C-alpha positions as CSV (number, residue, x, y, z in Angstrom):
1,M,5.9,-68.8,-30.5
2,A,5.7,-70.2,-27.0
3,T,2.9,-72.7,-26.3
4,A,-0.4,-71.0,-25.4
5,G,-0.7,-70.3,-21.8
6,T,3.0,-70.5,-21.0
7,V,5.4,-67.6,-20.4
8,S,8.9,-69.0,-20.9
9,S,12.1,-67.6,-19.5
10,N,15.5,-69.1,-20.3
11,V,17.6,-69.2,-17.2
12,G,20.9,-71.1,-17.2
13,G,19.9,-72.9,-20.4
14,T,16.7,-74.3,-18.8
15,T,13.1,-73.3,-19.5
16,E,10.9,-72.4,-16.5
17,E,7.1,-72.0,-16.6
18,S,6.4,-68.9,-14.5
19,S,2.6,-69.0,-14.6
20,Q,-0.4,-70.7,-16.2
21,M,-3.0,-68.5,-18.0
22,T,-4.9,-68.4,-21.2
23,H,-3.3,-67.0,-24.3
24,D,-5.7,-64.0,-24.3
25,D,-4.9,-63.3,-20.7
26,F,-1.2,-63.4,-21.6
27,I,-1.7,-60.8,-24.4
28,A,-3.8,-58.6,-22.1
29,S,-1.1,-58.7,-19.4
30,R,1.6,-57.6,-21.8
31,G,-0.5,-55.0,-23.8
32,S,-2.3,-55.3,-27.1
33,T,-0.2,-56.0,-30.1
34,D,-1.7,-52.9,-31.7
35,D,-0.9,-50.7,-28.7
36,K,1.8,-48.1,-29.7
37,T,2.8,-47.2,-26.1
38,P,6.5,-47.7,-25.2
39,T,5.6,-50.5,-22.7
40,S,3.7,-52.7,-25.3
41,T,5.7,-55.9,-26.1
42,Y,4.8,-59.3,-27.4
43,I,7.3,-62.1,-27.0
44,E,7.9,-64.4,-30.0
45,D,9.8,-67.5,-28.9
46,S,11.2,-70.6,-30.3
47,H,9.2,-73.7,-29.7
48,H,9.3,-77.5,-30.2
49,D,7.8,-79.3,-33.1
50,K,5.8,-82.5,-32.9
51,D,9.0,-84.6,-32.7
52,G,10.3,-82.4,-29.8
53,N,12.9,-80.5,-32.0
54,L,13.6,-76.9,-31.3
55,L,12.3,-74.5,-34.0
56,Y,11.8,-70.8,-34.5
57,N,8.9,-70.4,-36.8
58,E,8.1,-66.7,-36.9
59,V,8.2,-65.6,-40.5
60,D,8.3,-61.8,-40.1
61,V,9.9,-61.4,-36.6
62,E,13.7,-61.4,-36.5
63,P,15.1,-63.5,-33.7
64,E,18.0,-62.5,-31.4
65,L,21.1,-64.7,-31.7
66,H,23.5,-65.2,-28.8
67,W,27.1,-66.4,-28.3
68,R,26.2,-70.1,-28.6
69,T,25.0,-69.6,-32.2
70,W,28.0,-67.5,-33.2
71,V,30.5,-70.0,-31.6
72,A,28.9,-72.8,-33.6
73,F,29.2,-70.8,-36.7
74,L,32.9,-70.1,-36.0
75,A,33.5,-73.8,-35.5
76,V,32.2,-74.8,-38.9
77,W,33.9,-71.8,-40.4
78,M,37.2,-73.2,-39.1
79,I,36.5,-76.6,-40.7
80,N,35.8,-74.8,-44.0
81,F,39.0,-72.9,-43.8
82,T,40.9,-76.2,-43.2
83,Y,39.5,-78.2,-46.0
84,S,39.9,-75.3,-48.4
85,Q,43.6,-75.7,-47.9
86,T,43.4,-79.2,-49.1
87,T,41.6,-78.3,-52.3
88,A,43.6,-75.1,-53.1
89,G,47.2,-75.9,-52.0
90,P,48.4,-78.9,-54.0
91,P,46.8,-77.9,-57.4
92,A,48.6,-74.6,-57.3
93,V,52.1,-76.3,-57.2
94,L,51.1,-79.5,-59.1
95,G,54.2,-79.4,-61.3
96,Y,56.6,-79.1,-58.4
97,I,55.1,-82.0,-56.5
98,G,54.8,-84.1,-59.6
99,S,58.4,-83.5,-60.5
100,D,59.6,-84.3,-57.0
101,L,57.8,-87.7,-57.2
102,N,58.9,-88.3,-60.8
103,A,55.2,-88.6,-61.8
104,T,54.5,-85.6,-64.0
105,E,52.4,-87.6,-66.4
106,S,50.1,-88.7,-63.6
107,Q,50.2,-85.6,-61.5
108,S,46.6,-84.6,-62.3
109,W,45.6,-87.4,-59.8
110,I,47.0,-85.2,-57.0
111,A,44.4,-82.5,-57.9
112,N,41.6,-85.1,-58.5
113,S,42.0,-87.5,-55.6
114,A,40.4,-85.2,-53.0
115,S,37.7,-84.3,-55.5
116,I,36.9,-87.9,-56.1
117,A,36.5,-88.6,-52.4
118,N,34.3,-85.6,-52.0
119,A,32.1,-86.6,-54.9
120,V,31.8,-90.2,-53.7
121,F,31.3,-89.7,-49.9
122,S,29.5,-86.4,-49.7
123,P,26.1,-87.8,-50.7
124,I,26.1,-90.7,-48.3
125,L,27.4,-88.6,-45.4
126,S,24.9,-85.9,-46.0
127,V,21.9,-88.3,-46.4
128,A,22.9,-90.0,-43.1
129,S,23.1,-86.5,-41.4
130,D,19.7,-85.6,-42.7
131,T,18.1,-89.0,-42.0
132,F,19.5,-89.5,-38.5
133,Q,20.2,-85.8,-37.6
134,A,23.7,-86.8,-36.7
135,R,25.6,-83.8,-38.2
136,K,28.2,-83.4,-35.4
137,S,29.2,-87.0,-35.0
138,I,29.6,-87.4,-38.8
139,M,31.7,-84.2,-39.1
140,V,34.0,-85.3,-36.2
141,A,34.6,-88.7,-37.7
142,A,35.4,-87.2,-41.1
143,C,37.8,-84.7,-39.6
144,I,39.6,-87.5,-37.8
145,L,40.1,-89.4,-41.0
146,A,41.3,-86.2,-42.7
147,F,43.8,-85.8,-39.9
148,I,45.1,-89.3,-40.5
149,G,45.3,-88.6,-44.3
150,A,47.3,-85.4,-43.7
151,A,49.7,-87.2,-41.4
152,I,50.2,-89.9,-44.1
153,S,51.1,-87.5,-46.9
154,P,54.5,-86.0,-45.8
155,G,56.2,-89.4,-46.0
156,S,55.2,-90.0,-49.6
157,E,58.0,-91.3,-51.8
158,S,55.6,-92.4,-54.5
159,L,52.6,-90.7,-56.1
160,W,50.2,-93.3,-54.9
161,R,50.9,-92.8,-51.2
162,L,50.2,-89.1,-51.6
163,I,47.0,-89.9,-53.5
164,F,46.0,-92.2,-50.7
165,G,46.6,-89.5,-48.1
166,L,44.8,-86.8,-50.1
167,F,41.9,-89.3,-50.6
168,F,41.5,-89.5,-46.8
169,Q,41.6,-85.7,-46.6
170,G,39.0,-85.7,-49.3
171,I,36.7,-87.5,-46.8
172,G,37.1,-84.4,-44.7
173,V,36.3,-82.3,-47.7
174,A,33.2,-84.5,-48.3
175,I,31.5,-82.9,-45.2
176,V,31.4,-79.6,-47.1
177,S,27.7,-80.0,-47.6
178,I,27.1,-80.5,-43.9
179,V,29.4,-77.6,-43.1
180,Y,27.3,-75.4,-45.5
181,T,24.1,-76.8,-44.0
182,V,24.9,-75.9,-40.3
183,P,24.9,-72.1,-40.8
184,A,21.7,-72.4,-43.0
185,E,19.8,-74.2,-40.3
186,I,21.0,-72.3,-37.1
187,M,20.4,-68.9,-38.6
188,P,17.3,-67.2,-40.2
189,R,16.5,-68.3,-43.7
190,R,16.8,-64.7,-44.9
191,W,20.4,-64.6,-43.7
192,R,21.5,-67.7,-45.7
193,P,23.1,-65.8,-48.6
194,M,25.2,-63.7,-46.1
195,A,26.0,-66.8,-44.0
196,Q,27.2,-68.7,-47.1
197,A,29.1,-65.7,-48.3
198,S,31.0,-65.5,-44.9
199,I,31.9,-69.2,-45.3
200,L,33.1,-68.5,-48.8
201,A,35.1,-65.6,-47.6
202,G,36.9,-68.0,-45.2
203,S,37.5,-70.3,-48.2
204,A,39.0,-67.4,-50.2
205,L,41.3,-66.4,-47.3
206,S,42.4,-70.1,-46.9
207,C,43.0,-70.4,-50.6
208,M,45.3,-67.4,-50.5
209,I,47.3,-68.7,-47.6
210,A,47.6,-72.3,-48.9
211,P,49.5,-71.7,-52.1
212,L,51.6,-68.9,-50.6
213,S,52.7,-71.0,-47.7
214,L,53.2,-74.0,-49.9
215,G,55.2,-72.0,-52.5
216,A,57.4,-70.5,-49.8
217,L,58.2,-73.9,-48.4
218,I,58.9,-75.3,-51.8
219,K,61.2,-72.4,-52.6
220,Q,63.1,-73.1,-49.4
221,N,63.5,-76.8,-50.3
222,A,61.8,-78.4,-53.3
223,H,61.9,-81.9,-51.8
224,T,60.9,-81.3,-48.1
225,G,58.9,-78.1,-48.6
226,W,55.6,-79.5,-49.7
227,R,56.0,-82.4,-47.1
228,N,56.3,-79.9,-44.3
229,W,53.2,-78.1,-45.6
230,F,51.2,-81.3,-45.0
231,W,52.4,-81.3,-41.4
232,F,50.8,-77.9,-41.0
233,Q,47.7,-79.3,-42.6
234,T,47.7,-82.1,-40.0
235,A,47.8,-79.6,-37.2
236,L,44.9,-77.7,-38.8
237,W,42.7,-80.8,-39.1
238,G,43.5,-81.6,-35.4
239,F,42.6,-78.1,-34.3
240,S,39.4,-78.1,-36.4
241,T,38.3,-81.3,-34.8
242,I,38.7,-79.9,-31.3
243,A,37.0,-76.7,-32.3
244,L,34.0,-78.7,-33.6
245,L,33.8,-80.8,-30.5
246,V,33.9,-77.8,-28.2
247,G,32.1,-75.1,-30.2
248,Y,29.3,-76.8,-32.0
249,R,26.8,-78.1,-29.4
250,P,23.4,-78.5,-30.9
251,P,20.5,-79.8,-28.8
252,K,19.6,-83.4,-29.7
253,R,17.2,-83.6,-32.7
254,H,14.9,-86.5,-32.7
255,T,13.9,-88.8,-35.6
256,R,11.9,-92.0,-35.9
257,Y,15.2,-93.8,-36.1
258,D,16.4,-92.9,-32.6
259,N,15.9,-96.4,-31.2
260,Y,17.5,-98.2,-34.2
261,S,20.8,-100.0,-33.8
262,I,23.7,-98.8,-36.0
263,W,23.2,-101.8,-38.3
264,K,19.5,-101.2,-38.7
265,K,20.2,-97.5,-39.4
266,L,22.7,-98.5,-42.1
267,I,20.2,-100.7,-43.9
268,T,17.6,-97.9,-44.0
269,L,20.0,-96.0,-46.3
270,D,19.9,-96.6,-50.0
271,L,23.0,-98.8,-50.0
272,L,22.5,-100.1,-53.5
273,G,22.1,-96.6,-54.9
274,F,25.3,-95.5,-53.0
275,F,27.2,-98.5,-54.4
276,L,26.1,-97.8,-58.0
277,F,26.9,-94.1,-57.7
278,T,30.3,-94.7,-56.0
279,A,31.4,-97.4,-58.5
280,G,30.1,-95.5,-61.5
281,L,31.6,-92.2,-60.6
282,T,35.0,-93.7,-59.6
283,L,35.3,-95.7,-62.8
284,L,34.2,-92.7,-65.0
285,I,36.7,-90.3,-63.4
286,T,39.4,-92.9,-63.5
287,G,38.8,-93.5,-67.2
288,I,38.8,-89.7,-67.9
289,S,42.0,-89.2,-65.9
290,L,43.8,-92.1,-67.6
291,G,42.8,-90.9,-71.0
292,A,43.9,-87.3,-70.2
293,A,47.4,-88.4,-69.1
294,Q,48.8,-91.9,-69.3
295,F,47.0,-93.7,-72.2
296,P,45.4,-92.9,-75.5
297,W,41.6,-92.4,-75.5
298,T,41.2,-95.6,-77.6
299,A,43.3,-97.7,-75.3
300,V,41.5,-100.5,-73.4
301,E,43.0,-99.1,-70.1
302,T,40.9,-95.9,-70.8
303,L,37.8,-97.3,-72.5
304,A,37.1,-100.1,-70.0
305,P,36.6,-98.0,-66.9
306,L,35.0,-95.2,-68.9
307,I,32.3,-97.4,-70.5
308,V,31.6,-99.5,-67.4
309,G,31.4,-96.2,-65.4
310,I,28.9,-94.7,-67.8
311,V,26.7,-97.8,-67.8
312,T,26.8,-98.1,-64.0
313,L,25.8,-94.4,-63.6
314,A,22.9,-95.0,-66.1
315,G,21.8,-98.0,-63.9
316,F,22.0,-95.7,-60.9
317,G,19.7,-93.2,-62.6
318,V,17.2,-95.9,-63.4
319,W,17.3,-97.2,-59.8
320,E,16.8,-93.8,-58.3
321,W,13.9,-93.1,-60.7
322,K,12.0,-96.3,-60.6
323,G,13.6,-98.7,-58.1
324,T,13.2,-96.8,-54.8
325,S,11.2,-94.0,-53.3
326,T,13.8,-93.3,-50.5
327,G,17.0,-93.1,-52.6
328,M,20.0,-90.9,-52.2
329,I,18.3,-88.4,-54.5
330,P,15.2,-87.7,-52.4
331,H,12.0,-87.4,-54.4
332,A,10.9,-84.7,-52.0
333,I,13.3,-82.4,-53.9
334,W,11.1,-82.4,-56.9
335,G,7.7,-81.7,-55.4
336,A,8.3,-79.4,-52.4
337,G,6.9,-76.3,-54.0
338,N,8.8,-73.0,-54.6
339,H,9.8,-74.5,-57.9
340,S,12.2,-76.7,-56.0
341,G,12.9,-79.3,-58.7
342,R,13.6,-76.7,-61.4
343,R,15.8,-74.6,-59.0
344,F,17.7,-77.8,-58.0
345,V,18.5,-78.7,-61.6
346,I,19.5,-75.2,-62.5
347,C,21.7,-74.8,-59.4
348,S,23.4,-78.1,-60.1
349,L,24.4,-76.9,-63.5
350,L,25.4,-73.5,-62.3
351,I,27.7,-74.8,-59.6
352,T,29.2,-77.3,-62.1
353,F,30.0,-74.4,-64.4
354,E,31.3,-72.3,-61.5
355,G,33.6,-75.3,-60.6
356,L,35.1,-75.6,-64.1
357,L,35.6,-71.8,-64.4
358,H,37.3,-71.8,-60.9
359,F,39.6,-74.7,-61.6
360,C,40.5,-73.2,-65.0
361,V,41.8,-70.2,-63.1
362,L,43.2,-72.2,-60.2
363,V,45.2,-74.7,-62.2
364,F,46.2,-72.7,-65.3
365,T,46.9,-69.2,-64.1
366,P,49.9,-70.4,-62.1
367,T,51.1,-71.9,-65.4
368,Q,50.5,-68.6,-67.1
369,S,52.4,-66.9,-64.3
370,T,55.6,-68.7,-65.5
371,L,55.5,-66.2,-68.4
372,F,56.6,-63.6,-65.9
373,T,58.5,-65.5,-63.1
374,T,59.8,-68.9,-62.2
375,D,60.0,-68.1,-58.4
376,P,57.4,-70.5,-56.8
377,V,56.5,-68.0,-54.2
378,K,55.8,-65.3,-56.8
379,V,53.9,-67.7,-59.0
380,T,51.5,-68.7,-56.1
381,A,51.4,-65.0,-54.9
382,R,49.9,-64.0,-58.2
383,L,46.7,-65.8,-57.2
384,V,46.3,-63.3,-54.3
385,P,44.3,-60.8,-56.4
386,Y,41.9,-63.5,-57.5
387,Y,41.1,-64.7,-53.9
388,T,41.2,-61.2,-52.4
389,C,38.5,-60.0,-54.9
390,A,36.6,-63.3,-54.4
391,M,36.5,-62.6,-50.6
392,I,35.4,-59.0,-51.1
393,G,32.9,-59.9,-53.8
394,A,31.4,-62.7,-51.7
395,I,30.6,-60.4,-48.8
396,M,29.2,-57.7,-51.1
397,Y,27.0,-60.2,-53.1
398,G,25.9,-61.9,-49.8
399,Y,24.9,-58.6,-48.3
400,I,23.0,-57.4,-51.4
401,S,21.2,-60.7,-51.7
402,T,20.2,-60.7,-48.0
403,R,19.2,-57.1,-48.0
404,L,17.1,-57.2,-51.3
405,R,15.9,-60.8,-50.8
406,T,17.1,-61.9,-54.2
407,I,19.4,-64.6,-55.5
408,R,19.3,-64.4,-59.3
409,W,20.3,-60.8,-60.0
410,P,23.6,-60.7,-58.1
411,M,24.4,-64.2,-59.4
412,M,23.9,-63.1,-63.0
413,V,26.3,-60.1,-62.4
414,G,28.8,-62.5,-60.8
415,F,28.8,-64.9,-63.6
416,I,29.2,-62.2,-66.2
417,M,32.2,-60.8,-64.4
418,F,33.7,-64.3,-64.0
419,S,33.3,-65.0,-67.7
420,A,34.8,-61.6,-68.6
421,G,37.8,-62.2,-66.4
422,V,38.5,-65.6,-67.8
423,G,37.9,-64.4,-71.3
424,A,40.3,-61.5,-70.8
425,L,43.0,-63.9,-69.8
426,I,43.0,-65.2,-73.4
427,S,44.8,-61.9,-74.4
428,V,47.7,-62.3,-72.0
429,R,51.1,-62.5,-73.6
430,P,54.7,-62.4,-72.3
431,G,55.2,-59.0,-70.8
432,D,51.6,-58.5,-69.8
433,S,52.2,-59.2,-66.1
434,V,50.0,-56.4,-64.7
435,K,47.2,-57.1,-67.1
436,A,47.1,-60.7,-66.0
437,L,46.8,-59.7,-62.4
438,I,43.9,-57.3,-63.2
439,F,42.1,-60.0,-65.2
440,E,42.5,-62.5,-62.4
441,G,41.0,-60.0,-59.9
442,L,38.1,-59.5,-62.2
443,A,37.5,-63.2,-62.4
444,G,37.8,-63.5,-58.6
445,F,35.2,-60.7,-58.1
446,G,32.9,-62.8,-60.2
447,L,33.6,-66.0,-58.3
448,G,32.3,-64.3,-55.1
449,A,28.7,-64.5,-56.3
450,P,27.9,-68.0,-57.6
451,L,29.5,-70.3,-55.0
452,A,27.7,-68.7,-52.1
453,L,24.4,-67.8,-53.8
454,V,24.0,-71.2,-55.6
455,V,24.2,-73.0,-52.3
456,A,21.8,-70.6,-50.7
457,G,19.5,-70.9,-53.7
458,V,19.3,-74.7,-53.3
459,Q,18.9,-74.5,-49.5
460,L,16.0,-72.0,-49.8
461,A,14.2,-74.2,-52.4
462,V,14.3,-77.7,-50.9
463,P,12.6,-79.0,-47.7
464,Y,14.6,-78.9,-44.4
465,Q,14.5,-82.7,-44.2
466,V,16.8,-82.9,-47.2
467,L,18.9,-79.8,-46.7
468,A,22.3,-81.5,-46.4
469,T,21.4,-84.0,-49.1
470,A,20.5,-81.4,-51.6
471,T,23.7,-79.4,-50.8
472,A,25.7,-82.6,-51.1
473,L,24.3,-83.4,-54.5
474,I,25.2,-80.1,-56.0
475,A,28.7,-80.4,-54.4
476,S,29.0,-83.8,-56.1
477,A,27.9,-82.2,-59.4
478,R,30.6,-79.6,-58.9
479,A,33.3,-82.2,-58.1
480,I,32.3,-84.3,-61.2
481,G,32.5,-81.2,-63.4
482,I,35.9,-80.2,-61.9
483,A,37.3,-83.7,-62.5
484,V,35.9,-84.0,-66.0
485,F,36.9,-80.5,-67.2
486,T,40.3,-80.7,-65.6
487,A,41.0,-83.7,-67.8
488,I,39.5,-81.9,-70.8
489,F,41.6,-78.8,-70.1
490,T,44.7,-80.9,-69.7
491,V,44.3,-82.7,-73.0
492,A,43.5,-79.5,-74.8
493,F,46.5,-77.7,-73.3
494,N,49.0,-80.6,-74.0
495,R,47.9,-80.9,-77.6
496,S,48.0,-77.1,-78.1
497,M,51.4,-76.9,-76.4
498,T,52.8,-79.5,-78.8
499,S,51.6,-77.7,-81.9
500,S,52.6,-74.3,-80.5
501,I,56.2,-75.4,-79.7
502,A,56.5,-76.7,-83.3
503,K,55.3,-73.3,-84.5
504,W,57.4,-71.0,-82.4
505,I,60.7,-72.5,-81.3
506,P,62.1,-73.8,-84.7
507,R,61.3,-70.5,-86.3
508,A,63.0,-68.6,-83.5
509,A,66.0,-70.8,-83.7
510,V,66.4,-70.1,-87.4
511,L,65.9,-66.3,-87.0
512,A,68.4,-66.3,-84.1
513,G,71.0,-68.0,-86.2
514,V,71.2,-71.4,-84.5
515,P,73.3,-73.8,-86.8
516,G,71.1,-76.1,-88.8
517,P,72.4,-79.4,-87.3
518,S,71.9,-78.1,-83.8
519,I,68.3,-77.0,-84.3
520,P,66.6,-80.3,-83.2
521,D,68.6,-80.5,-80.0
522,F,68.0,-76.8,-79.4
523,V,64.2,-77.1,-79.8
524,K,64.2,-80.2,-77.5
525,A,66.3,-78.5,-74.8
526,I,64.2,-75.3,-74.8
527,A,60.9,-77.2,-74.7
528,N,62.1,-79.3,-71.8
529,H,63.7,-76.3,-70.0
530,D,67.1,-78.0,-70.0
531,P,69.6,-75.8,-68.1
532,N,72.4,-77.1,-70.3
533,V,71.0,-75.7,-73.6
534,A,73.9,-73.3,-73.9
535,S,76.3,-76.2,-74.2
536,I,74.8,-77.2,-77.6
537,P,77.4,-76.5,-80.3
538,G,77.0,-73.1,-81.9
539,V,74.4,-71.8,-79.4
540,T,75.0,-68.4,-77.8
541,A,73.3,-66.7,-74.9
542,A,71.3,-64.5,-77.3
543,M,70.0,-67.6,-79.0
544,V,69.0,-69.1,-75.7
545,Q,67.1,-65.9,-74.8
546,A,65.3,-66.0,-78.2
547,G,64.4,-69.6,-77.6
548,I,63.0,-68.9,-74.1
549,L,60.9,-66.1,-75.5
550,A,59.5,-68.4,-78.2
551,D,58.7,-71.0,-75.6
552,K,56.8,-68.4,-73.6
553,N,54.8,-67.4,-76.7
554,A,54.0,-71.1,-77.3
555,L,52.8,-71.4,-73.7
556,A,50.6,-68.3,-74.1
557,D,49.1,-69.7,-77.3
558,A,48.4,-73.1,-75.6
559,L,46.7,-71.4,-72.6
560,Q,44.4,-69.4,-74.9
561,V,42.7,-72.7,-75.8
562,V,42.0,-73.5,-72.2
563,F,40.5,-70.1,-71.3
564,A,38.5,-70.1,-74.6
565,I,36.9,-73.5,-73.7
566,A,35.9,-72.2,-70.2
567,M,34.7,-68.7,-71.0
568,P,31.3,-69.5,-72.7
569,F,30.1,-71.4,-69.6
570,G,30.1,-68.2,-67.6
571,V,27.8,-66.6,-70.2
572,I,25.5,-69.6,-70.3
573,S,25.4,-69.5,-66.5
574,A,24.4,-65.9,-66.4
575,V,21.4,-66.6,-68.7
576,M,20.4,-69.7,-66.7
577,A,20.5,-67.9,-63.4
578,Y,17.6,-65.7,-64.5
579,W,15.3,-68.7,-64.5
580,L,15.7,-69.3,-60.8
581,G,12.9,-66.8,-60.3
582,S,12.1,-64.8,-57.1
583,Y,13.0,-65.9,-53.6
584,K,11.4,-63.1,-51.7
585,E,8.6,-65.2,-50.1
586,T,11.0,-67.9,-48.8
587,M,13.7,-65.5,-47.5
588,N,12.1,-65.0,-44.1
589,Y,13.2,-65.2,-40.4
590,V,12.4,-68.9,-39.8
591,V,15.2,-70.8,-38.0
592,E,14.9,-74.5,-38.7
593,A,17.4,-76.0,-36.2
594,P,18.5,-73.4,-33.7
595,V,21.3,-74.3,-31.2
596,E,19.7,-72.2,-28.5
597,E,16.2,-71.0,-27.5
598,L,15.5,-67.9,-29.6
599,H,13.4,-64.9,-28.7
600,A,12.3,-62.0,-31.0
601,K,14.8,-59.3,-31.4
602,R,13.9,-56.0,-29.6
603,R,13.9,-53.4,-32.4
604,G,12.5,-50.3,-30.7
605,E,9.4,-49.3,-28.7
606,K,7.1,-49.5,-31.7
607,H,8.2,-53.0,-32.7
608,L,7.4,-56.4,-31.3
609,A,10.0,-57.6,-28.9
């Protein structure tokens, strides 16, 4: 509300004091708040807090938002669209890129590199944005680094250069928590589920476009196609940076660190905690990735980073608990009321499980699609139902959540549908093309709920001072879960594929009449998709077709293991979501960091203006 005795009008972006009077005189001059005449109005305005920061603090009075807020929202929406390309594009065509770089055994690093950068940098960038209220400058810097990473990637002749470029793009992905924080703080708290749903809908749209465009370019040229895609990605990062500079123009927010030098600001951060977290997480994921692909789990190359990473993360936990009161995991999260600590823990687990379910679909349904087609465009196009339903579902769940002021019920429904879709994919066999698309759509419709509502659930539970930090921590939990379970899925799939090939192809060879001496070569050629299989002595076209069908059945069996591992986590999540409790009281019209002066929305002659 405007300060007592001041009638404020916003003219050209400045505030003018039109008269001085007592608060009672002001009410009398405008009419009593109980007066039901058409002329009775009472203006509720944004005001400044004790630090001079703009705030709209009316719980029950909806503010009117103008173009400056919506342009800011569109700017961060564009960044979200861009970094979603980074996370959705390469994993969908992992096999093609790995083959082109002769690095199929290590290709999981292509999917993990951006996730690692996200998990490592997201907390420190978010803590800095909360501590110093420097959201715009941090986002711009990260976007520039992502632009550089995207420009590095097209020239990759080795896997490691591509990983380096994707790691830089991952720094752009690491601002995801800040991007999700901006809509939360510039719009009313009640609107947060819908705001996050709109952001997620942009992600779903981006995730449809990325694999389709990438698949089309690879179909045109397997060597240069994915490289050209990264040039488009470079342009997107450049455009997003400009959109952010022009469109997001928040008023300066003051903190007690305003007069600190950059060095002094840096040392106020929990640098030891960040070091322990970064080192431990990097070593842990490195060990898991090496064990999943290049080395046995008992090899020193796997065990050394794995063990050191676990010990380092344990040390990080002890440091955050006992060693500091201002660490990267703020203690304010646990004692802020509204069951903030419990909700934070539950939401961290929920978003981790959502991430593993999502990547199970994202990485392995394209593999499943090869049961029906080998055309890279058609393979990636088969993800369209998944993302289309996710986009529709996100908007629907966001609207229901905002309208009914609830988080847990739509989230529970979403997780049940997600789990049902993933579970149904277990039944897909060669020839079940339409069924696979339907089940992917069901899973996508479930995805629409948790990602948007989990973020909103955390943001509605924690204090504003740690909004980006809490969002970053759950994003890191999701990234860790994705990296760990991608490795688990890969190991399970590879082992199951080996046993399934041994089960299906030799038997098919015998039944098809392949000569005994030629069976070992036939099995090897079919399993490796060797185009020269027909040149093996005694092998006919009919035998080759029988072998290909057996290979597809082996693939279907191997994929069953992956989907079976993932499915129970959706059921567990649906149960856990119930314990989030009611959010009705906290879903109000407070705007914690508006980008413009706000006034109450005029809702008719009997309502406050």
